[in-house]
C-alpha positions as CSV (number, residue, x, y, z in Angstrom):
1,M,-2.7,4.0,-11.8
2,K,-6.0,2.0,-11.4
3,R,-4.2,-0.5,-9.2
4,T,-2.9,2.3,-7.0
5,L,-6.4,3.7,-6.5
6,V,-7.8,0.3,-5.7
7,V,-5.1,-0.4,-3.1
8,L,-5.5,3.1,-1.5
9,G,-9.3,2.5,-1.2
10,L,-8.9,-0.9,0.3
11,V,-6.2,0.3,2.8
12,A,-8.4,3.2,3.8
13,A,-11.3,0.8,4.4
14,I,-9.4,-1.9,6.3
15,A,-6.5,-0.1,8.2
16,T,-6.8,0.1,12.0
17,P,-6.9,3.7,13.3
18,A,-3.8,5.3,14.6
19,F,-4.3,7.6,17.5
20,A,-2.4,10.5,16.0
21,Q,-2.9,12.8,18.9
22,R,-0.3,10.8,20.8
23,S,3.4,11.6,20.3
24,F,4.0,8.1,19.1
25,A,1.5,5.9,17.5
26,Y,1.3,3.1,14.9
27,E,-1.2,1.6,12.4
28,A,-1.4,-1.6,10.5
29,G,-3.6,-3.2,7.9
30,L,-4.2,-6.0,5.4
31,F,-5.4,-5.5,1.9
32,A,-6.3,-7.4,-1.3
33,Q,-5.5,-6.2,-4.8
34,Y,-6.0,-7.0,-8.4
35,S,-3.0,-6.3,-10.7
36,K,-3.4,-6.0,-14.5
37,L,0.1,-6.3,-15.7
38,A,1.2,-4.8,-19.0
39,D,1.3,-7.0,-22.1
40,T,5.1,-6.2,-22.4
41,T,5.8,-8.2,-19.2
42,R,4.3,-11.3,-20.7
43,M,2.9,-12.2,-17.3
44,G,-0.8,-12.9,-16.5
45,S,-2.8,-10.6,-14.3
46,G,-3.8,-11.8,-10.9
47,I,-5.3,-11.3,-7.4
48,G,-3.1,-11.1,-4.4
49,G,-2.7,-9.5,-1.0
50,G,-0.4,-7.7,1.3
51,A,0.2,-5.9,4.5
52,R,1.1,-2.4,5.6
53,F,2.6,-0.9,8.8
54,G,3.0,2.8,9.7
55,I,4.7,4.6,12.6
56,F,3.7,8.2,13.5
57,F,7.0,9.5,14.9
58,L,5.5,13.0,15.0
59,P,1.7,13.8,15.5
60,R,1.2,14.4,11.7
61,L,4.2,12.7,10.1
62,A,4.4,8.9,9.5
63,I,6.7,6.5,7.8
64,E,5.0,3.5,6.2
65,Y,6.1,0.2,4.8
66,E,3.8,-1.8,2.5
67,A,4.5,-5.2,0.9
68,S,2.3,-7.3,-1.5
69,V,2.5,-10.4,-3.6
70,I,0.5,-11.3,-6.7
71,P,0.7,-14.9,-8.0
72,S,1.1,-15.0,-11.8
73,S,2.4,-17.1,-14.7
74,T,4.1,-16.8,-18.0
75,R,4.0,-18.9,-21.1
76,T,6.8,-21.1,-19.9
77,Q,6.5,-20.9,-16.0
78,S,3.5,-21.4,-13.9
79,N,4.5,-20.4,-10.3
80,V,5.7,-16.8,-10.8
81,K,5.2,-14.2,-8.1
82,D,5.1,-10.4,-8.5
83,W,6.5,-8.8,-5.2
84,N,6.0,-5.1,-4.5
85,N,7.7,-3.2,-1.6
86,R,7.0,0.4,-0.8
87,I,8.4,2.8,1.8
88,D,6.7,6.2,2.2
89,L,6.9,9.3,4.3
90,V,3.3,10.6,4.8
91,Y,2.1,14.0,6.1
92,N,-1.4,13.9,7.6
93,L,-3.2,17.3,7.2
94,P,-6.7,17.6,8.9
95,I,-9.1,19.4,6.5
96,G,-12.3,18.8,8.4
97,E,-13.6,17.1,11.5
98,R,-13.6,13.7,9.9
99,M,-11.5,14.2,6.9
100,R,-7.7,14.1,6.4
101,L,-5.5,14.9,3.4
102,L,-2.6,12.5,3.1
103,M,0.5,13.8,1.2
104,G,3.5,11.6,0.8
105,A,6.5,10.5,-1.3
106,G,8.6,7.4,-1.2
107,F,10.3,4.5,-2.9
108,T,8.7,1.5,-4.7
109,G,10.4,-1.6,-5.8
110,T,9.0,-4.5,-7.8
111,N,10.6,-7.9,-8.2
């Protein structure tokens, strides 16, 4: 949960703006993240990065793809990578002149 909040904060700070008033727009961004993996994975925590891309196919509805990689290690292997992929459908609801509420759902896969 903490990692998700950090990623969302960084994405909000770095992402390039999408001109959502147009009928078709896109946005892209880069981010850094720190992942603290559970002890049960027997993998070390680490710092990595990723990229995201979103397409607004309707003025307030977007589909987004995000990918990230975190270098890690185990007791027996040193060059292990934690790959995360995410696809979301996001609804953008204006709640003020400079504020938006983002609601979405999607699929996340980790390898």
